[in-house]
N, C-alpha and C positions, 0 to 999 in steps of 0.2 A: 553409571551403562549412557555409550555413544551411539548416538547414532546418524550413520552417512548421510550425508543430502544427497538431495538426488533430482536432477527436472523433472518436473511431476507437468503435463500437461492439462491448465485449467477448461479453457475455454477456446473458441476459435477468436480469430482477430479482432471479425465480424460481431460482437456479442459486445468491443465495446465502446463505447457514448466518448469519442474525442472530446477532449478537458474537463470530463467528468468520470466520475471514480461508480466500480461498480464491486460487488458481494461474490463472495466465488469461497468456495470448501478447499483446504489442504486436505493431503488423505487420515492427516492426523487428527481432524473434524474440527480446524482451527480457521476461524473466518480469518478472513484478507480483505484487504481493500486495491483492488487493484487501476490503477488512474492512466489513462493513452494521454501523451502530449503531444506528438504528431506520428505521423504514418510509420515510423521504427521503435520509437523511444515509450517504454515502459516503466514503470514504477508498483512496485506492492508492496505495501507494508500490514502488520494488523490492525484487524476492523475494530480492536477494543479497545476505547478511549479508558485509559486506567482514572482521567477525573473523573468523567462524567459517567462511571461507571458503566458506559453499552458498547453494545456494537453496532457503533453507526457513523467510525469513521466516512464510507465510502459514500456518503452524504455530505459533507464537508469542502472547504472552496477552495481550492488549489490558487497559490498565488506565488509570488520572488519577494523575498526578501535578500541584499544585497548580491545576489546570486546564489539565493539558494532558494531550493521550490518546496514548497512545502504543503499540507492538508491543516485545515483550520478548521476544527472539531465546533460541528456543528450545536452540540450542546453550549459551550462553557468558550468556543473561540482560541483555546492552547494551539500554537500552530507546530507539528512534528514536519520534521526536516524526511521527505521523500527514499532520498538515499541512505541515510544514517540513519531516521525514527529516534534523534535528537529529539526534545523538545524545545524550541525557542524562547521559552516566555516562564522552565523551569525545570531547573540544573535535575531537581531529583528525578525525573519518569523518564520514562523513554516505552516507545514502543516497537515491535521488531522491523526491521525490515528484509526485503529479497533480494535478491536477484533476480530480473525476471528479463527474459528473453522473447524474442519473436521469431518462430524457427515452425518452414513449411506452414504458415499463419496458418499457426495454433501460439495460445501464449501460452508460455513455463515457464514455470520458478523452482529455484532452485529451494527444496526445504526437507 
């Protein structure tokens, strides 16, 4: 069974904290971590840390290595690329990454 993706309004742009993460729920009850890097660029990834086995990625630290923007897990410090979800430290794990946009001051996620 395939479910067609749709844009979901998650929160208002003012609910975000620049250079930091916030946590929100998708309609399917999955927790996501949303990161705002500048006025228009926002990333969303699954909040579940598959190595630390907890919903904590929104508390992670944002960084950049060789042009790839990542969030480092607050638990064991694995780095997950925000636009793809791949783990820079372990090729066997990854997290969900979602297209995210700001439309009419609303943060929307394609899920």
